[in-house]
C-alpha positions as CSV (number, residue, x, y, z in Angstrom):
1,M,10.2,26.9,-2.8
2,E,6.6,26.9,-3.0
3,K,4.5,27.4,0.2
4,L,1.0,25.8,0.4
5,Y,-1.5,26.6,3.2
6,Y,-4.4,24.7,4.1
7,P,-6.7,26.8,6.4
8,Q,-9.2,24.2,7.3
9,L,-6.5,22.2,8.8
10,N,-4.1,24.8,9.7
11,E,-1.3,22.9,7.9
12,T,1.4,24.2,5.7
13,V,3.4,22.2,3.1
14,Y,6.7,23.3,1.6
15,Q,7.5,21.9,-1.8
16,K,10.2,21.9,-4.2
17,T,11.4,20.1,-7.3
18,L,15.2,20.0,-7.8
19,A,17.2,20.1,-10.9
20,N,17.5,16.4,-11.2
21,G,13.6,16.0,-10.6
22,L,13.5,15.0,-7.1
23,K,10.4,16.3,-5.3
24,I,10.5,17.4,-1.7
25,Y,7.6,17.9,0.6
26,M,8.1,19.2,4.3
27,I,5.5,19.6,6.9
28,P,6.8,21.5,9.8
29,K,5.1,20.5,13.1
30,T,6.7,22.7,15.7
31,D,4.7,21.4,18.5
32,F,6.2,18.0,18.1
33,H,9.9,16.8,19.2
34,K,10.4,14.1,16.7
35,V,11.0,14.1,12.9
36,F,9.9,11.5,10.2
37,A,11.7,11.3,7.0
38,T,10.9,9.3,4.1
39,F,12.7,8.6,0.7
40,T,10.3,7.1,-1.5
41,T,10.4,5.6,-5.2
42,N,7.3,5.0,-7.0
43,Y,8.3,1.5,-7.7
44,G,6.4,-1.4,-6.2
45,S,5.4,-5.1,-6.9
46,F,3.3,-4.0,-9.9
47,D,6.2,-2.7,-11.9
48,Q,7.4,-5.9,-13.8
49,S,6.9,-4.7,-17.4
50,F,8.4,-1.3,-18.5
51,I,10.5,0.6,-21.1
52,F,14.4,0.3,-20.0
53,P,15.5,3.9,-20.4
54,K,19.0,2.8,-21.5
55,T,17.9,0.8,-24.6
56,G,14.3,2.0,-25.1
57,K,13.2,-1.5,-25.2
58,K,10.4,-3.2,-23.4
59,M,11.7,-5.3,-20.2
60,N,9.9,-7.9,-18.3
61,Q,11.2,-8.8,-14.7
62,P,10.6,-11.6,-12.2
63,E,7.8,-11.1,-9.6
64,G,9.0,-9.7,-6.2
65,I,12.1,-7.9,-7.6
66,A,11.3,-4.6,-6.1
67,H,11.1,-6.0,-2.7
68,F,14.4,-8.1,-3.3
69,L,16.0,-4.7,-4.4
70,E,14.6,-3.0,-1.1
71,H,16.6,-5.6,0.9
72,K,19.8,-5.4,-1.0
73,M,19.8,-1.6,-0.8
74,F,21.1,-2.0,2.9
75,S,24.3,-3.6,1.9
76,M,27.0,-1.1,1.1
77,P,30.3,-1.5,-0.9
78,D,32.2,-1.0,2.1
79,K,30.4,-4.2,3.6
80,T,28.7,-2.0,6.2
81,D,24.9,-2.4,6.8
82,A,23.0,1.0,6.3
83,F,20.2,-0.1,8.7
84,E,23.0,-0.4,11.5
85,T,24.7,3.0,10.4
86,L,21.4,4.8,10.4
87,S,20.9,3.4,14.1
88,K,24.3,5.0,14.9
89,F,22.7,8.2,14.5
90,G,20.1,7.6,17.2
91,V,17.1,7.2,15.0
92,N,14.7,4.2,14.2
93,A,15.1,3.1,10.6
94,N,12.9,0.9,8.5
95,A,11.9,0.3,5.0
96,Y,8.9,-1.4,3.1
97,T,7.7,-2.4,-0.3
98,N,3.9,-2.4,-1.4
99,F,2.2,-2.6,-4.7
100,D,3.3,0.8,-6.2
101,R,6.2,2.2,-4.1
102,T,9.2,1.4,-1.9
103,S,10.1,3.8,1.2
104,Y,12.9,3.9,3.3
105,L,12.6,6.0,6.3
106,F,13.5,7.1,9.7
107,S,12.2,8.9,12.7
108,G,14.0,10.5,15.5
109,T,14.8,13.7,17.8
110,K,18.4,14.0,17.4
111,N,21.1,14.1,14.6
112,I,18.3,14.4,11.8
113,E,20.6,16.3,9.5
114,G,23.2,13.6,9.6
115,A,21.0,10.9,9.3
116,L,18.9,12.6,6.3
117,N,22.1,12.9,4.6
118,Y,22.9,9.4,5.2
119,L,19.5,8.2,4.1
120,L,19.7,9.9,0.8
121,D,23.4,8.4,0.2
122,F,22.7,4.9,0.9
123,V,19.5,4.9,-1.2
124,Q,21.6,6.3,-4.1
125,T,24.4,3.8,-3.6
126,P,23.6,0.5,-5.3
127,Y,25.6,-2.4,-4.8
128,F,24.6,-6.0,-5.9
129,T,27.1,-8.9,-6.4
130,V,26.5,-12.5,-7.6
131,K,27.4,-13.9,-4.0
132,S,25.0,-11.4,-2.3
133,V,22.3,-11.8,-4.5
134,R,22.3,-15.5,-4.1
135,K,22.5,-15.2,-0.4
136,E,19.6,-13.1,-0.4
137,Q,17.6,-15.4,-2.5
138,G,18.0,-17.9,0.2
139,I,16.7,-15.5,2.9
140,I,13.7,-14.4,1.0
141,A,12.7,-17.9,0.0
142,E,12.6,-18.9,3.5
143,E,10.8,-15.7,4.3
144,L,8.1,-16.6,1.6
145,R,7.8,-20.1,2.8
146,M,7.2,-18.8,6.3
147,Y,4.3,-16.3,4.9
148,A,2.8,-19.4,3.0
149,D,2.3,-20.9,6.7
150,Y,0.3,-17.8,8.0
151,P,-3.3,-18.5,7.7
152,N,-4.4,-14.9,7.1
153,Q,-1.9,-14.2,4.5
154,R,-3.1,-17.4,2.6
155,L,-6.7,-16.3,3.0
156,F,-5.9,-12.6,1.7
157,Y,-4.0,-13.7,-1.3
158,G,-6.0,-16.7,-2.0
159,L,-9.3,-14.3,-2.2
160,L,-7.1,-12.0,-4.7
161,Q,-6.2,-14.9,-6.8
162,N,-9.9,-15.8,-6.9
163,L,-10.8,-12.5,-8.2
164,Y,-7.9,-11.2,-10.4
165,E,-6.6,-13.2,-13.5
166,K,-3.9,-11.1,-14.9
167,H,-3.3,-7.9,-12.6
168,P,-0.4,-8.6,-10.4
169,I,-2.3,-7.7,-7.2
170,H,-2.9,-11.6,-7.0
171,V,0.8,-12.2,-6.5
172,E,2.6,-11.6,-3.3
173,I,4.6,-8.5,-3.0
174,G,7.6,-10.6,-2.2
175,G,7.0,-12.7,-5.3
176,T,7.3,-16.4,-5.3
177,V,10.1,-18.8,-4.4
178,E,10.3,-19.6,-8.2
179,S,10.6,-15.9,-9.1
180,I,13.1,-14.9,-6.8
181,Y,15.6,-17.5,-8.2
182,R,15.3,-15.7,-11.3
183,I,16.5,-12.5,-10.1
184,T,20.1,-11.6,-10.9
185,A,22.4,-8.7,-10.1
186,K,22.0,-7.5,-13.6
187,K,18.3,-7.4,-13.1
188,L,18.6,-5.5,-10.0
189,Y,20.8,-2.9,-11.5
190,D,18.3,-2.4,-14.6
191,A,15.5,-2.2,-12.1
192,Y,17.6,0.5,-9.9
193,E,18.5,2.6,-12.7
194,T,15.0,2.8,-14.2
195,F,13.0,3.4,-11.0
196,Y,15.7,4.8,-8.6
197,H,16.2,7.9,-10.6
198,P,15.4,11.2,-8.6
199,S,12.7,12.2,-11.1
200,N,10.6,9.1,-9.9
201,M,11.2,9.8,-6.1
202,E,10.3,12.1,-3.3
203,V,11.4,13.2,0.1
204,V,9.0,13.7,2.7
205,L,9.6,15.4,5.9
206,V,7.3,15.8,8.8
207,G,8.0,17.4,12.3
208,N,10.2,19.8,14.1
209,F,12.5,21.3,11.7
210,D,13.5,24.3,9.5
211,P,12.1,23.8,6.3
212,E,14.7,26.3,4.4
213,A,17.6,24.7,6.3
214,M,16.5,21.0,5.3
215,A,15.8,21.9,1.7
216,K,19.2,23.4,1.4
217,L,20.8,20.2,3.0
218,I,18.9,18.1,0.4
219,E,19.9,20.4,-2.4
220,D,23.5,20.3,-1.5
221,N,23.5,16.6,-1.3
222,Q,21.9,16.0,-4.5
223,A,24.2,18.6,-6.2
224,K,27.1,16.4,-5.6
225,K,25.7,13.4,-7.7
226,A,25.7,13.2,-11.6
227,Y,22.0,12.7,-12.7
228,T,21.2,13.0,-16.4
229,Y,17.7,13.9,-17.3
230,Q,15.4,10.7,-17.8
231,E,12.2,10.6,-19.4
232,P,9.1,9.5,-17.6
233,I,8.8,5.7,-17.2
234,K,6.7,3.9,-19.5
235,R,4.9,0.9,-17.6
236,F,2.7,-1.8,-18.8
237,M,-0.1,-3.3,-16.9
238,P,-1.8,-6.5,-18.1
239,K,-5.5,-5.9,-19.2
240,E,-7.8,-7.4,-16.5
241,P,-10.9,-9.1,-17.5
242,K,-14.1,-7.8,-15.8
243,G,-15.0,-11.4,-14.5
244,I,-13.4,-13.3,-11.6
245,V,-11.3,-16.5,-12.2
246,R,-13.4,-18.6,-9.9
247,S,-16.2,-18.3,-7.3
248,H,-14.8,-20.4,-4.8
249,A,-11.6,-22.2,-3.6
250,E,-10.4,-23.7,-0.2
251,V,-7.4,-24.9,1.5
252,E,-6.7,-26.9,4.5
253,M,-4.2,-25.5,7.0
254,P,-3.6,-26.0,11.0
255,V,-6.1,-23.6,12.0
256,V,-8.6,-24.3,15.1
257,M,-11.5,-22.5,13.1
258,P,-12.4,-22.0,9.4
259,K,-11.7,-18.7,8.0
260,L,-13.6,-17.1,5.3
261,G,-12.9,-14.6,3.0
262,L,-15.6,-13.2,0.7
263,G,-14.6,-10.4,-2.0
264,V,-16.5,-8.7,-4.7
265,K,-14.5,-7.2,-7.8
266,L,-15.5,-3.8,-8.8
267,T,-14.8,-1.3,-11.5
268,P,-11.5,0.5,-11.0
269,S,-10.8,4.3,-11.8
270,S,-7.7,6.2,-11.6
271,G,-6.3,9.5,-9.7
272,K,-8.6,11.6,-7.6
273,E,-11.7,9.6,-8.6
274,A,-10.0,6.4,-7.6
275,L,-9.5,7.8,-4.2
276,K,-13.1,9.2,-3.9
277,K,-14.7,5.9,-4.8
278,D,-12.4,4.2,-2.2
279,I,-13.6,6.4,0.5
280,A,-17.3,6.2,-0.6
281,L,-16.8,2.4,-0.5
282,A,-15.7,2.6,3.1
283,I,-18.5,4.9,4.0
284,L,-21.0,2.3,2.5
285,L,-19.3,-0.6,4.4
286,D,-19.4,1.3,7.7
287,M,-23.0,2.2,7.2
288,Y,-24.0,-1.5,7.0
289,F,-21.3,-3.6,8.6
290,A,-19.7,-1.6,11.6
291,N,-20.3,-3.1,15.1
292,S,-23.4,-1.1,15.7
293,T,-25.4,-1.9,12.7
294,R,-28.2,-4.6,12.1
295,N,-26.1,-6.7,9.8
296,Y,-23.4,-6.9,12.3
297,Q,-25.6,-7.8,15.3
298,T,-27.4,-10.3,13.2
299,L,-24.2,-12.1,12.2
300,L,-22.9,-12.0,15.9
301,Q,-26.3,-13.1,17.3
302,S,-26.2,-16.2,14.7
303,R,-22.8,-17.0,16.2
304,L,-21.5,-16.9,12.7
305,I,-18.8,-14.3,13.3
306,N,-16.7,-13.1,16.4
307,E,-14.2,-10.4,17.0
308,S,-12.0,-11.4,14.2
309,F,-14.6,-10.2,11.7
310,E,-13.5,-7.3,9.4
311,Y,-14.0,-5.7,6.1
312,T,-12.2,-3.5,3.9
313,S,-11.9,-1.9,0.5
314,I,-9.0,-2.7,-1.7
315,E,-7.9,0.0,-4.2
316,E,-4.9,-0.1,-6.3
317,D,-3.8,1.0,-9.7
318,G,-6.2,-1.0,-11.9
319,A,-7.8,-2.8,-9.2
320,F,-10.8,-2.0,-6.8
321,S,-12.8,-4.5,-4.8
322,L,-14.4,-5.0,-1.3
323,A,-13.5,-7.9,1.0
324,F,-14.8,-9.5,4.3
325,F,-12.7,-11.6,6.7
326,G,-13.3,-13.7,9.6
327,D,-13.1,-16.9,11.6
328,T,-16.5,-18.7,11.5
329,V,-17.9,-22.0,12.7
330,D,-19.8,-22.3,9.4
331,P,-18.3,-20.7,6.4
332,T,-20.9,-21.9,4.1
333,A,-23.6,-20.5,6.2
334,L,-21.7,-17.0,6.7
335,K,-21.2,-16.9,3.1
336,E,-24.8,-17.2,2.3
337,K,-26.0,-14.4,4.5
338,L,-23.0,-12.1,3.8
339,T,-24.0,-12.3,0.0
340,K,-27.4,-11.6,0.6
341,M,-26.6,-8.6,2.8
342,I,-24.1,-7.6,0.2
343,L,-26.5,-7.6,-2.7
344,A,-29.1,-6.1,-0.7
345,L,-27.1,-2.9,-1.0
346,K,-28.1,-2.5,-4.5
347,R,-31.7,-2.3,-3.7
348,K,-31.3,0.1,-0.7
349,N,-33.2,3.2,-0.2
350,H,-30.0,4.5,1.9
351,D,-30.9,6.4,4.9
352,V,-29.8,10.1,4.6
353,A,-29.1,10.8,8.2
354,L,-27.2,7.3,8.5
355,F,-25.0,8.6,5.5
356,E,-24.3,11.9,6.9
357,R,-23.3,10.7,10.1
358,Q,-21.1,8.1,8.6
359,K,-19.5,10.8,6.6
360,K,-19.1,13.0,9.6
361,S,-17.4,10.0,11.3
362,T,-15.1,9.4,8.4
363,L,-14.0,13.2,8.2
364,G,-13.5,12.9,12.2
365,S,-11.0,9.9,11.8
366,F,-9.1,11.6,9.1
367,F,-8.7,14.7,11.7
368,M,-7.8,12.3,14.2
369,S,-5.0,10.9,12.2
370,L,-3.3,14.4,12.1
371,N,-2.4,14.0,15.7
372,S,0.4,11.5,14.7
373,L,3.5,12.4,12.8
374,E,3.7,9.0,11.6
375,S,0.3,9.0,10.2
376,I,0.8,12.2,8.5
377,S,4.1,11.0,7.0
378,M,2.6,7.6,5.8
379,G,-0.6,9.2,4.8
380,F,1.1,11.9,2.8
381,T,3.3,9.6,1.0
382,N,0.5,7.3,0.2
383,Y,-1.9,9.8,-1.3
384,L,0.8,11.0,-3.4
385,A,0.3,8.0,-5.6
386,N,-3.3,9.2,-6.3
387,G,-1.7,12.4,-7.5
388,I,-3.1,14.7,-4.4
389,S,-2.1,16.2,-1.4
390,M,-3.2,14.5,1.9
391,F,-4.7,17.6,2.9
392,E,-7.0,17.6,0.0
393,V,-8.7,14.5,1.6
394,P,-11.2,16.4,3.7
395,E,-12.7,18.2,0.4
396,I,-13.0,14.7,-1.2
397,I,-14.8,13.3,1.7
398,E,-17.2,16.2,2.0
399,S,-17.8,16.1,-1.9
400,I,-19.0,12.5,-1.6
401,T,-23.0,12.1,-2.1
402,L,-25.5,9.8,-1.7
403,D,-25.4,9.2,-5.5
404,D,-21.8,8.2,-5.2
405,I,-22.8,5.7,-2.6
406,Q,-25.6,4.2,-4.8
407,V,-23.1,3.9,-7.8
408,I,-20.7,1.8,-6.0
409,A,-23.7,-0.3,-4.7
410,Q,-25.0,-0.8,-8.3
411,D,-21.6,-1.9,-9.5
412,I,-21.9,-5.1,-6.9
413,Q,-22.7,-8.0,-9.6
414,P,-23.4,-11.5,-8.3
415,K,-21.1,-12.9,-11.1
416,R,-18.2,-10.9,-9.6
417,I,-18.6,-12.2,-6.0
418,S,-16.0,-15.1,-4.7
419,S,-15.0,-16.7,-1.5
420,F,-11.9,-18.5,-0.4
421,V,-12.1,-20.7,2.8
422,V,-9.1,-22.0,5.1
423,L,-10.3,-25.4,6.6
424,P,-8.8,-27.1,9.6
425,A,-6.5,-29.8,8.2
426,K,-8.1,-33.2,8.2
427,A,-5.8,-34.8,10.7
428,Q,-6.5,-31.8,13.1
429,K,-10.0,-32.4,12.8
430,A,-9.7,-35.9,13.7
């Protein structure tokens, strides 16, 4: 088992790859009582087109199938519910699907060995029937209809649909009501056999435990299961145009005040470079739109924003953008002012002292996140998607220069700015 020590953070990671390809990462934290365990497959809503290992042929699957599969994994062949069984161990269990991965997890202070054994077993026991799939379709369809009634959800995806034409980021992780009714038990098994192979998965443990004992537990568990070698998965992502789909769109919903989403489509990168650009963009946004900045105060004093105002960078495989969201009495005026402020970033002679302060603040926030086992567990799993260890992030932050900030600012193009507005329904306004 390989042991990696990060002296700047006083953190140690034990890692090992088993014979079946499963990767194990363990971060002992003996000053905590709790343990977080995550079993993750590198399979998310983006993975709709791939080479099926059994046939070597390209396969296309419905939108939302990764999320659907996550839901179905809790149904066991003996009719028990894996979530309920995990709860009997005295741990808190959960699962989630996002754009590029699906994770099954639990946290607790006792019965960790038993819970971990069961976590590995249930995730590696697929059971789908025609009847259960049909039942789940009704449940998820209702869930999707409910999400469609959430103004903030419509705002977020409405903006992404303005920005991205072919990239699957513009489709909700859960898919659409139409797409989930195209999911079958066979398609679920095909997806499972492709993406739930141990070579496409990892276990991350954080907390108070013995790494040697946990590694043996996982290795013994996997040795009982017959997995044959599988080639790395070949996935297909549609080629996304540089331009945007539309510069503006709006919808009426039962809201008291209009909501504005304003986004800029940027040039994506991959791996560590993508993460570096994402952090650099976050620093740039903090420099000019945090609560203490002149831009924020100007918008606040103009009464164009309130406490709902927020900004974010969006960095995913093949997609990179920045976005602003908030309630406003005048979405047109806010859009105009924000657009001018965003475009002004291209012309700024950035303040060196301000940049250094914000970089230190970003570094400080990262160090603060290490005080939470949950943050370490989630963060470590997230950063693996960029092919790096979470504990390499401080070096990446420290390596960011003003030139990196300027490169991103120069990537902001007027023709790649779009807005989406949620307006109060006419009946409500009347």
